[in-house]
C-alpha positions in Angstrom: 0.0 0.0 0.0 0.8 3.7 0.0 3.5 4.6 2.5 1.5 7.6 3.5 -1.3 5.3 4.8 0.8 3.2 7.2 -0.5 2.8 10.7 1.5 3.6 13.7 2.3 -0.1 14.3 3.4 -0.5 10.7 5.6 2.6 10.9 7.2 1.1 14.1 8.0 -2.2 12.3 9.4 -0.3 9.4 11.6 1.9 11.6 12.8 -1.2 13.5 13.7 -2.8 10.1 15.7 0.3 9.0 17.5 0.4 12.3 18.4 -3.3 12.0 19.6 -2.7 8.5 21.9 0.2 9.6 23.4 -2.1 12.3 23.9 -5.0 9.8 25.2 -2.8 6.9 29.0 -3.4 7.6 28.4 -7.2 7.4 26.3 -6.8 4.3 28.9 -4.5 2.6 32.1 -6.5 3.4 30.9 -10.0 4.2 31.1 -13.4 2.6 27.9 -15.4 2.1 27.1 -19.0 2.6 23.7 -20.6 1.6 21.7 -23.1 3.6 18.6 -25.2 3.1 17.1 -27.8 0.9 16.7 -27.3 -2.8 13.5 -25.5 -3.7 12.0 -27.7 -6.4 8.9 -25.5 -7.1 8.9 -21.7 -7.1 5.1 -21.8 -7.6 4.5 -23.9 -4.5 7.7 -23.7 -2.5 8.3 -26.0 0.4 11.0 -26.0 3.1 13.2 -23.1 4.0 16.3 -21.2 2.9 18.9 -19.1 4.7 21.9 -16.9 3.9 24.7 -16.7 6.5 26.9 -13.6 5.9 30.1 -13.3 7.9 31.8 -9.9 8.2 35.5 -9.1 8.5 35.3 -9.0 12.3 33.6 -12.4 12.6 30.1 -10.9 13.1 27.3 -12.8 11.3 24.0 -11.8 9.7 21.7 -14.7 9.1 18.5 -14.2 7.1 16.0 -17.1 7.1 12.9 -17.5 5.0 10.4 -20.4 5.4 7.9 -21.7 2.9 5.4 -24.5 3.4 7.0 -26.0 6.5 6.6 -29.2 8.3 8.7 -28.4 11.4 8.6 -25.3 13.6 12.2 -25.5 14.7 15.4 -25.4 12.6 19.0 -25.6 13.4 22.0 -24.2 11.5 25.6 -25.2 12.2 28.0 -22.5 13.4 31.8 -23.1 13.4 32.3 -21.1 16.5 30.4 -19.9 19.6 28.2 -16.8 19.1 25.7 -14.7 21.0 22.6 -13.0 19.6 23.2 -9.3 19.3 19.9 -8.4 17.6 16.8 -10.1 16.2 14.4 -8.8 13.6 11.3 -11.0 13.4 7.7 -11.3 14.3 6.7 -11.9 17.9 7.0 -15.5 19.2 10.0 -16.5 17.2 12.8 -17.7 19.3 16.5 -17.6 18.4 19.4 -19.0 20.5 23.0 -20.0 20.0 23.7 -23.4 21.5 27.0 -25.3 21.3 28.1 -24.5 17.7 24.7 -24.1 16.2 21.8 -21.6 16.1 18.2 -22.6 16.8 15.2 -20.9 15.2 12.0 -21.8 17.0 8.3 -20.9 16.7 8.5 -20.8 12.9 5.4 -20.8 10.8 5.0 -21.1 7.0 6.2 -18.0 5.1 8.1 -16.5 8.1 11.1 -14.2 7.7 13.8 -13.8 10.4 17.0 -11.8 10.5 19.6 -12.1 13.3 22.9 -10.5 14.0 25.4 -12.6 15.9 28.6 -11.6 17.8 31.5 -14.0 18.0 32.6 -15.1 21.4 36.4 -15.0 20.6 
């Protein structure tokens, strides 16, 4: 819709997204990407999920996850090192945690989007 007709709640989500982007910009600009997820065999009726893990020069990571038709509500991605969650941009009720060399995404539903910034613990 027209940006001039956004509600206060919609503006708040938009501003949070812009703030998240500004915080993630150095990783986006100077990072290296790695792709995760099963092959998407139908773009008309996608199933599963996909994620991009971008690692910046200082070891900080940006992970962007998208789900499609999804059978499970929890996903794990491997991490080579230990990380802590710095910032999460997602709808309410999505859980993200780093746990022993992996990151957990919980509370996922079909057609969710999640972005998370991670700080290395080294």
